[in-house]
C-alpha positions in Angstrom: 0.0 0.0 0.0 1.5 3.4 -1.0 1.6 6.4 1.3 -1.3 8.2 -0.3 -3.5 5.1 0.0 -2.5 4.7 3.6 -3.3 8.4 4.4 -6.7 8.1 2.8 -7.5 5.0 4.7 -6.4 6.6 7.9 -8.6 9.7 7.2 -11.6 7.5 6.5 -11.1 5.6 9.8 -10.5 8.8 11.7 -13.8 10.3 10.4 -15.7 7.3 11.8 -14.4 7.9 15.4 -17.2 9.2 17.7 -15.2 9.2 20.9 -13.7 12.6 21.9 -11.1 11.0 24.2 -9.7 9.0 21.2 -9.6 12.2 19.1 -7.7 14.0 21.9 -5.2 11.1 22.2 -4.6 11.1 18.5 -4.1 14.9 18.5 -1.5 14.6 21.3 0.2 11.7 19.6 0.4 13.6 16.3 1.8 16.7 18.0 4.4 14.7 19.9 5.4 12.6 16.9 5.9 15.6 14.7 8.0 17.3 17.3 10.2 14.2 17.8 10.6 13.8 14.0 11.6 17.4 13.7 14.1 17.2 16.5 15.7 14.0 15.0 15.9 15.4 11.5 17.0 18.9 12.2 20.4 19.6 10.7 23.0 21.4 12.8 23.8 25.0 11.7 27.1 25.8 10.2 29.5 27.9 12.2 29.2 30.6 9.5 25.3 30.6 9.9 25.5 30.7 13.7 28.0 33.6 13.7 25.9 35.5 11.1 22.8 35.1 13.4 24.8 36.3 16.4 26.0 39.3 14.5 22.5 40.1 13.4 21.2 39.8 17.0 24.0 42.1 18.3 23.2 44.6 15.6 19.5 44.5 16.6 20.4 45.1 20.2 22.7 48.0 19.4 20.0 49.6 17.2 17.3 49.1 19.9 15.3 46.6 17.8 14.5 44.4 20.8 11.7 43.9 23.2 12.0 43.1 26.9 10.7 39.8 28.2 8.2 41.7 30.4 6.8 43.6 27.3 6.7 40.4 25.3 4.8 38.6 28.0 2.3 41.5 28.2 1.9 41.5 24.4 1.3 37.7 24.2 -1.6 37.9 26.7 -3.7 39.3 23.9 -2.8 36.6 21.3 -5.4 34.1 20.4 
């Protein structure tokens, strides 16, 4: 069975589920599995890329293009 067929079969089975607890567990499993997959497949940054990002951050700080953690927390309270 190819990947597309498996996905369609899974979707059909998922749509038949009537139990909210099962849906919640599947959502949590999907979120956790995606995070683990991303962590395992993330390539390390090159030293050049890392240094470039540090330089950019320092430039932002010098030019006052930053936000304090207190201000950021206050701003995120309004996010939905």
